[in-house]
N, C-alpha and C positions, 0 to 999 in steps of 0.2 A: 502402206496406210490405206484405210478404207475411205471411200467417198462419203460425203455427207450432204444433205440438202440444206446447207447453210451458205450464206454469201461469203465472198473472200474477205470482206471487211465486216467485222462484227464486234460485239461487246464481250470479247473472249478473255480479257485481261484477268490476272490473278492478284495484282497488287493495287492498281489505281483504276477507278471507274473511267471508262472512255471507249476507245476503239482500238482494234488490233488487226494487223495484216500479217498473214503467215508468209514470210519470205522464203522459207524452205519447209514445207509441211512434212516432208519425209523425215527430216531431221529435227522437227519440233522447234525451229527457229521462227521468231516473229519480232515485229517492232510494234510497240504500244504507244498510243497517243492519248494523253489525258488533258482535257481542257476544263478549267474550273474557275469560278468567280471568287473574288476575295474583297475584303474591305481595304481600301488603299491605305498602306502604311499602318494597318491594324491587324486584324485577324486574317491569316493566310494559311489555311489548312487544306492540304490535298485530300481528295476523297478516297481514303483507303478502304479496301474491300474486306479486310480481315477483322474489322471491328466497326462499331457504330461510329462513323466519322461525320455524320450530320447531313448526308445527302440521301435522296430517295429515287429509286426507279419510278418513273412517272407515266410513261407511255411507250408502247412498242408495237410495231407492225408484226403480224404473225410470221412474215417471211424476213423480218429484220431489215427491211429496206429503210426503216428509220427507227430510232429509239431516242428517248429523252430522259434526262436526269434533272431533278429539282434540288436547288440548294437554298435553304433559308439563310439569309445573310445576317440577320439579327434575331434577337429573341422574339421580335414581332414578325409574324408571318407575312405582314403586308409588304415587306421588302425581301425580295427573293430574286433568284435568277434561274433560268432553265438553260441547259445545254442540249441542243438538238443535233443529232447526227443523222444525215440523210444521204442515201446512196446517190452517187453521181458518176458520170463517165470517168473511169480510171481513178476513182477515189471517193471522197466524201465531201459534202458541204456541211460545215459546222456553224451553227448559229447560236450565239449567246444572247439571251433575251432577259434584260434587266427590267424588273417591275418595282417601282417605288410607290407603294400605296400609302406611304406615311405623309405627314404634313411638314416634313423637314427635307432639305436637300441631302443627297447622299453621294459619297465618293467611293467608287468601286474600282476594281482592277480585274483583269482577265489574264490567267496564266495558261500556258501550254507546256506540258512536260512530255518529252519524247525519249524513249529508251529502247535499246535492243535487249531482247530476252532470249535465253538459252533454255533447253529442256532441263527440268529439275530431276534430281535423283529419285523422286517419288512425290507423293502428295503431302499436303500439310506443310508448305513453306520450306521444303528441303533445299539445300544449296544446289546450284546448277551442276549438271554432269560435266566433267572435264574429259571429253571423249578423245580417242586417238583417231588419226587419219592414216590411210595406207596409200603409199605411192608405188604403183605396180609397174614392173618393166613391160615392154610391149609383149602382147600375147598372153599375159598372165590374168588369172581370174581369182577373185577373193570370195570365200564362202564363210559366213559367220557361223560359229559353232552353235549359236542359238537357233539356227535354221535346220535343226535335225528333223528327220522324217519319222524316226521311231526311237523310243526311249524305254529302257528298263532301269528303273530307279525308284527306290522307296515304294515298291509295289505293295507293301503291307501298311503303308500310311493311310489313314482315313482321308487325307487330303490329296492322295495321288491323282484322283480324278475330280477333285474340287479344290484346286489351289485358289488362293485369294487373287482378286483383281485381274482375272483373265490372263494371268501370266502362266504359260506352260510350265509344268513341273520341270525343274532343273534350270530354267532360264533365269538369268539375273541381269539387272541393270546396274552399272557401276562405272566408276572412273577408270580410265585407261583402256577400256575396250573400244575397238573400232565401232563407231556408231553407238557406243554406250551400252552394248549388250553382248552377252556371251552365255556359256554353259558353265554352271557351277553349283552353288548352294549345297555344298557337301558332296557333289558328284565325285566318285572315285574312292570314297572312304570304304565302301563295301565291295568285296569281291563279287564280280558279276555285273556291277553297274555298267551299262553300255548304251551307246548312242550310235545310230545308223544314219548315214547321209547318202541319199540317192541322187541320180542325175547329175553326176559330177563331170567337170571338164577333163578331157584327156590331158595328161601331164607327164613329163619325164622326172619331175621332182615336186614333192609336196613340202611346203614349209608350214610347220605347226607352231602357232603362237599360244603360249600358256603361262600360268603362274601357279606355283605350289610351294608350301613352306617346307616340305620334306620330299625326299626323292620318291618318285612315283613310277610304277611299272604298269604298262598297258599292253594288251594284244592289239596290234594294228592289222585289221583283217579286211582284205579285199578278196580277190580270187585266191590269194594265198595269205598266210599268216606270218607276221613278224612281231617279235616282242621288242618293245621300245622302252627305254629308260629316260625319264624326265628328271634331270637334276634339279635340286631345290634352288629356288630363286626368290628374292624379295620382290622383284619387279617382273614385268612380263619379259619372257625370253623366247627364243625360237629353237626349233629342232628341225633339221633338214633330212628328208628321206628320199632316196632315189627309188623310183618305181617304174614299172612297165606301163606305158600309156594305155595298153589294152586292159589293164586291171584297175583303172581308176574310175570306172563308172559308178561304183558304189563302195563305201568303206564303212567299217564299224570299229569303234573304240571300245575295248572291253577291259575294265579295271581288274587289276590283280589285288586290289584292296590296300588299305593301310593309311592312305592320306587323301585329303580332298584336293582337287585340282580345278582351277579356273581356266577354261579353254576359251580363247578369244576367237580363233578361226583358222582357216587353212588358205594358203596361197598356192594355186596350181600353176606351176611354172614350166615353160618349154625348156628344152636343152640349151645350155650356155646362157640362160637368163641370169641376170644379177638378182640378188636378194631384194625383196621389197623394202621400202624405207617406212618406218613407223614413227609418227610424231604425235605429241600431245601439245598442240598449239595453244597459246593463251586465248582466253575468251575476249575477243576484241569487240568492245562495245562503244568505242569512241569514233564518231563519224567525222567525215570531212564536212565542214560547215561553211557555207557561202551565203552571205547576207547582202541583199540590196534593198532599197526602199520598198517596204511593203511585201517583201518576198524573202523566203528562207529555203535553202536547199540542203538536204542531208543525204550523204552517201556513206553507207557502212562498209567496212573492209570485206572484200570478197563478193559483194553483191553486184549483179550485172546492171543495176539501176539504182534509183534512189527515190527520195520523197521531197515534196515541196509543200510549203505552207504560204498562202497569200492572205493578207489582211488589209483593211483600209489604210492607205499610206498616211492619212492625216493623223492617225492615232500615234501618240508618243509611245515609244517602245524601247525595250532593251533585250538583247539576246545574251543569256548567261549560260555557263556550263557549271553543273553541280556534280561533284563526286561524293557519293554518300551511300553507305550501307544501312543507314538509319534515317531515312528521309523524313519520317514522322517527327523526329526531333530537329534535324538540321534545317529543314525548310522553314519552319516558323522562326528559328533563330536567325535566318537570313533576311527576315522581313525588313529590318532596318539597315541592312548592308546596301548602301546606295553607290558604292564605289567599285567593288571588285566584279569582274566579269567571269572569273573562275573561282568557285567556292568549293572548299574541301580539298582532299589530297588525292591525286591520281592513283589509281589502283582499286578504288572503291567503285561501285556501280556508277555509270555515267548517265546523266540526264541533260538533255538540251532544254533550256527553259526560255520560252518566249513570254515576255512580261509586257503587257499592254497596260498603260497607266498614265494618269488617272482617268477614270471614266465618270464624269459628273452626270447625275440623274436628278432632275428637278422633282419637287413634290408632285405626286400624281402622274409622273411621266413613265412611259415605257421606252426602252431603247434597245435596238437590235444591232449586233455586230456580227457580220458574216465573214467567215474564213473559208478558204478553199484548201482542201487537203488532197494531194494527188500523188500518184506513184507511177514510175516508169518500169517497175518490176513486173514480170509476168504473173498473172493470176494462177493460183494453184489449181491443178485439175481435180484435186480432192475436195474442193469446195464448189459444189455444183449450183448452189442457189436453189430457190423453190419458186413455184408460180406465185404471182402476186395474189394477196388475199386481204380481206378487210374484216374488221370486227364491228359488230353493232354497238352503239352507245350503251353504257351500263352504269350502274351505281358507282360512286366514288371508290369504295373498297374493292370492287371487282376490277375496275380499271387498274388500280395499283397492283393487285395480285396478278393480273395478266402481264403487266410490265415486268414484275419481279420474276415470274416464271420464265418469260421469254429471254430476259437478259441474264439469268443465272446459267450461263454457259461458259465453259472455259476451254482453252487450248494452250498447250497440249496436255492430254491425259494418256498415260501409258495403257495400251490395250493390245493384248496378244503380243505380237512382235513389233509393234509400231506405235503410232500416236493417233488419237482422234480428238475432235472437238466434242464436248460432252455436256449435256444439261445436268447440273448438280443441284442438290437441295438448297445450297447457299454457297457463296464464294469461299467461305471458311473450309468447305469440303471439296477441294479441287481433286476429286477422285471418283471412282465408280462407287455406287451404293445401291444394292439390289432392291431392297424393299422401298426405299425412298424413290428410286427411279421408276418403279411401277406406278406410284402415285403421281409422279411427274408426268408419266405417259397418260394417265387418266385425265390430268388437267389439260394436257396438250390436245386431247380429244376435243376439247371445247374451243381451242384457239388455233391449232394447226395439226390436223389429223395426219398429215405427212410426217411431221416430226414424231407424233405418237407411234406411228408404225416403225419409224427408224429406231426409236428407243426400245421398242419391243424386239426388233431384230438384233440389236446389240447384245441383249441379255439372254436370248434363247439361242443356244449354240447350233452350229451346223454339224452334219454327220462327221466331218473330218476333224473337228475340234477334239482335243484330248481331255476335255472336262465337260461335266454334265450341264452346267450353265455358268454364267458369269456371276461369281459369288463375291460379295463384299457385305459383311454385316449380317443383319437378322435374316433368318431362314423362313421368311413369309413369302410364299410364291405369288406375289401380286401380279406378276407378268401373265399368269394364266387367266386371272380376272381381266386384265387389260386386253387379252386376246378376245375374250367374249364381248367386252365392251366395244371394241373396234368392229367386230363382226356385226353386232347389232347396229352400231352407228352407220356403217356402210351398207346397210340394207341387206344383210345376209350374204356377205362376200365369201363364197366357198373357196375361191382361189386363195384368199388370205389364210383360211384354215388349212388348206393343203400345203401352203408354204411354211406355216409355223407350227403345225400340229406335232411334227416329230420332235421339234425342240421343246415344246411345252410338255409333251409326254416324257421326254428325257429328264426334264427338271422334276416332274412329279415322281417318276420312278426312283430318282436318287433320293429325294426327301422321304419317299416311302420305304427306303432301305432295301431295295431289291435290284440294284444295278451298280456296276462300276466301283465296287469296293465300299459302298456306303455302309456306315455302321449305325444309322439311325434306328434300325429295327433289330439290334442285336440282343435286346432283352427278351426273356421268355414270356413276359406278360403280353407282348404284341403291341405295347404302347411305344410311341416314337419319341426318341430323345435327340435333340439337335445340338446339345451342348459341346460335342466334340468339334463342331464347326464354328460356333460362335457362342459367346456367353448369353446372348440376348435372344429369347425365343420369339418375342412378339413385337420387337422394336421398342418395348417399354423398359428403359434402362434401369429404373429403380423400382420395378414391380416387386412387391415385398418378398415372396418366397424366392424368386430368381435372385434378388439382391443378396439375400442371406446366403444362398448356396454359393454364389460367386465369391463373396468375401470370406467364406469359410473354405473355399477351394474344394468343394465336394459335389460338384455338378454331375459327376459320373454316377449313373445308376438312379438318378431322380428324373422323373418325366413331368414336363408341363402338360397342360391339356391342349393348348392352342395348336401345337404341331400336328397331333393326331387329328384334331377337328378340321384343321385347314386342309389336310390331305384327303380327308373324306369329301370335303367340298370340291376340291379340284378334281377328284376322281369322278364326281357327278358331272362337273363341267366337261371333262375330257370324254366321258362316256357319250354325252350327246354330240360332241364334236366328231367323235369317231363315227357315229351313225350318220351324221350329215355328209361325211366324205367317203363312206363305204369301208371304214376300218372296223376291225373286230373289237367290241367293247368289253369282252369277257374279263380282261385283267382288272378293269376298273370296277366291275361288279364284285369281284373277289376282294378288292381293297375296301370297298364300302362295307362289305359284310364283316370281314374279320377285324377291321379297325373299330367299327361300331361296337362289336361284341367286346373288344378289349376295353373300350371306354366304360361300358356299363358294368363289366365284370370287375375291373380293378380301380377305376378312377371315381366312379359314382359313390358318394358317401351319403347314405340315406339318413344318417344321424345329423349331419350338418346341413344337408340339402345343397351341397356344392359338389362339383367335380373337382377332385383334389389333385395336387401334386402327389405323385406316388413314389415312395422309396422302394428300392430293390436290394436284395442281398448280392453277395459276390458272384453267385451263379446266375444272376439276372431274374430271380423270382421276385414277384411283387410281395413286399412286406406289409405295406399299409399306407395310409395318407400321411402327409406331412402336416403336423399340427403346430400351431402357435403356442407359446408358453401360457397364454391366457386360456387355452383349451379350445379356442375357436379354430376353424379351418383356416390354414394359412393362405388359401387360395380364394379369399373373399374379394373377388374382383372380376373383371371381365373375362379373364382366363377361366375362372370357375364356371362361367356360363357359356363357354364357346361351343359346346355341342349343340346348343340351340341354333347357332349359325351354320352348323354342318347339316342341319335338317334331320337329326336322328332322334330328337326327343319325342316321346309320346305326347298326345294332346294335353293331358293334364299337367305334365311337367313343363311343357312349352308355355302354357298359360301362366303357370307359377313364375317362370323366369321372366316373361314379358311384364308381369305385374311388378316384379322386383326392379326391373329396369325403369318402370314408370314411377317408382316410389321416390318422392322428393327428399326423403330422409336417407335414402340409400344410394341411388345412382343418378336420378334425374335432378341435377343441380340447376341453379339459375343460369348457368352458362353452357349447359349441355350434359352429356353423359360422363360421369366421373369414371376414371379408369379403375379405381378401387372403391369398394362399398364404403360410403362415408360413415356408416355406423360401426365399421369393423375396428378391432383393436390395432390392426396394422395400418390404418389410414393415417396419413400425415398431411399437414397443411403447408409444409415448406418443401415438398418433394418436387421432383422434375416431372415424372408421370404420376406419381402417387400424390394425390391432392390437386390434380389438374385435369382439364378437359383438352383432349386432342381430337383432331378431325378424322384420322384414318379408321380407327375401330368403329367410330360412329357411322362411317360409310358402310362398313360391313354389316352393322346392325340394321341400318336403313334399308339396305337391299333385301335382307331377310324379312323385314316387316312387310314389305310389298308382296313377298311370296305368300304370306299367311293372312293377308287382308287387313293388316293393322295400319290402314292408311292414315288415320288421324295422328297416331304416334309418329309414324314416318314423316308426316308433314311437320309435326312439331319439332322434330330433330332438324330438318332442313331449314325451317324458318328461324329457329332459335340460333342456329349456326350463322345464317346470313345476317340476321340482325346484330348479333355479337360482332361479327366481322366488320360490318359497316360502321358500327359505333366506334370500335377501336381504331380502325384505319383513319376515320375522320379526325379522331382526337390526336393520334400519334404520327400519322402518315407512314406507319410501319406495318409490315406483314409478318406477324410473329408466328412462332412455333406452337405455343400452347397458352392456355388460359388458367392460371391458378384460381381455384374456386373461391378461396378466401378473399382475394383482391378483385376478382372479376375483370382483370386487365391482362393485356397481352404480355408475354414474357418469352425469353429465349432469343434465338437469332432473329434479327430485326428485318432482314430481307430474305424471308423463307418462302421458297416456292415448292418445297417437297411435300411433306406430310400435311401441309395446309391446302394442297390442291383440291381435295374434295369439295371445298367451298365453291369452286368453279363448276363441279359436277352438279351440285344442288342448284346453282344459279341457272345452268343450262337446262336442267329438268323443268324448271318453273318458267323460264323466259324465252327459250329458243323455239319459235313457232314450228310445229310439226314434230318436235322431239317426243319420242316414246320412251318412257322410263319404266322399267320393271325390275323384278328381283332376279335372283340367280336362275330361276326356272323359266325365265322369259327369253325366247329366241325369236328375233325378228328376221324372217326369211326373205321378205321383200318390203320395200318402203318407198312410197312416193307421196310427196306433199307439195301442194301449191295453195296459195291463200284461199281459204274456204273449202278445201277438199283434201282428204287424206285417204290413201289406200295402203293397206299393209297386210301381209300374210304373217300370222303369229302362231308360234308353237309354245304351248305351256307344258312344262316337263315336270310338274310337281306331283303331289299325292292327290288322289281322287277326292279326299275330303277337304282339301285346301280351297279357300276362296280368294285367289290372288287378285291384286289390283294392278292396273297400269295407269300411269299418269301420261297425259298427252297435253303438251302446251299448245293450246288452240285459241287464238284471240277471239274475242266476242263476249257477249253478255248472256245469251240464251244457250240452251242445250241444242245443238244441231241435230239433224236427222242422222241415223246410223243404221248399219246392218252388220250382222255377224253370222258367218256361215258355219261356225263350229257347232258341236253337239250341245254344249252347255249354254245356259242363258247368260245374257250380258246385261248389266245395269249400269247406267251412266248418270253422273251428277257433275255439276260445275263448281269449281272453286276458283274464284277470281279469273285469271287468264288460262286456267287449266281445267281439263276434263279428267274426271276420275272414273275409270271403268272397273267394275267388279265382276268377276267371273265366278259362276257357281261350281265349276269343275276345274280342279287344278291340273288335270290332264286333258288337254284339248288342242285342237288345231283348226284354224279357219282363216277366212279373209275378213278383214275389218274395213268397212267403208264409212267415212264420216263426211257429211256434206251439208 
């Protein structure tokens, strides 16, 4: 398991909002604690994370040394409770803060639910893995078959070097495997499938554990070759092979074809050693419970320590045990059960329930109840924690979004051959998610840059990884934009570029279709097609032409615009990164040229004035644009304008597209930029993306507008988004995914920290003193700010005829003095707390001093 800059205790749960402690991070084991308020003998609803269950992330520290959830207790918000978790020595301090702002007395209760959790078979609420354990004789060593060093398998598959979810090709998670993972997924069906294992322990005998539905034959190759036969078996079986210890340093399994085999692993045994013993023990989640006045101790089977909860002894209480696989139904049903201490039938999930009741709160009164949560278990070395940090006060909506972003983190998530704690878009998605995570990283730049760098590292692969990048979902390379943003934020950190450039280049090369078996560029037109890897080209699920192709199952041979345009843009970003660290930029120049030519030759439709989805024949030759039945261009939306954001449109077309975006009858709605042209035949008012405003593509537009000097429109986008966000969050207390234009209200997931994170970017651009914000062509090579003075070296990498603008959040009322050492002239004006700098030359470099 990889280390993470997160504390051992954190809001990592997947079922109930609270706190989690990883008791065995390597195996994905954890214990979860949920404290929540209730109305005494009335409404008692646990805060479930998989739907809107009525609570709200309210506040969180950037390093998660504390976090707070808010629970409205009645329809009137004047009566609520906060549950605050704060780091303490060997555990957490938990404070329940009841606030009765009504003119009536209130009767509340406080619940604690404690449960042990096991790693799931995968994301999206799958059941727990039932893993095997191996008991080895003295001197024996176990090697998982998933820990192969080389693999020849499905070499012609487009997914060979871009499997989903960072899972090495051929590796599977499943029940019955030791530690839950092995080698399979059809391995062995084809002659020549092979896996190699190096650095093996010397042995006199190797025991191979496997499972296959039909008899299978393999070549077992070390220094010599042996053909082995694996008899068919419904469950895992073993095959013992006598070997020469000098030949066991490396071995290769080579399939003779015919049937798939699941390989669990190998036991390397000394002479005369007995066979290992494999067991699939039950999932033991019932602790030993010891209660004394004001104190509760829980010890789970097999753990070398346990947990304790302390509360004020004067509070009346009851400790119950609840067995339930459907707690959302069973817990409310138990509200009026005042007799039983054990509810439900053993065998279902076990919860220890601490029930403190009643808690009277007088009109206008606030009452705090403090609990101590401690553990005698050792902290995991994989959770390192991070330096303490603080956030400046912000508007109501920004505070809630910060808390949502920071607490949307889950453990465990399967990653490569182990588990990680992972920031997710929302707890509904307890999984990797490539393009959402890029925006989560951009949001983290505003609250915890260390976590932003960690998110970037997780998705850009290392040279030894057998996949181009960590892929889940839409093929939008936001991580490359995140790398530039972090570089600028950290004042030109070339060490960061050197560390991450190879991974970013590898991501770009794969999406450009020129490495590791990628087929994005297999069409003769030169346009890129991502649909072999995911149905969604731009994150926009129901974008009209994409939606039609997907539902008609004919995505092959039809190209969207965004993929080609985004790869042109990332080529430009990587070109400059290459120059900054002394790498050759020639490949990126070639990408920019041939992809730009392909867009204008095949996708530009002069009749409709859109860049079109392009249909191709069986040989990959472009046929023509995809047209709607109305005769309009099907691509009447942001995708049809995306070459603008690639920076390849001539000035007249650029001006036309910008005016189209500004048009209130087409894109510029009262809540921001519509994803689809509102005047188009394909526009809908009841869609998910179609008919809605989302933040991420507005972020891409905003950055380009700064490159071309459209500061007023860029400012309008940022301010409208911030005003919309603040208004909605004040009203609903929720951080939503998107905003339907017809209703102008938030919709979608209610605790969303993923694609809504650009709101934090705009807030930072306008409110963080000393922050420099520019477009794609702005590179901040050095940056130093102290109140009243800023020094920065800035490189502008655009076109000579551009007049780019930079925003600098600089408190004050007047325009301060400034100098610019570049060749082009610099003009400055003030907008509220911000300075707006306009440069006359888009290609410039110099030192800026403001004082």
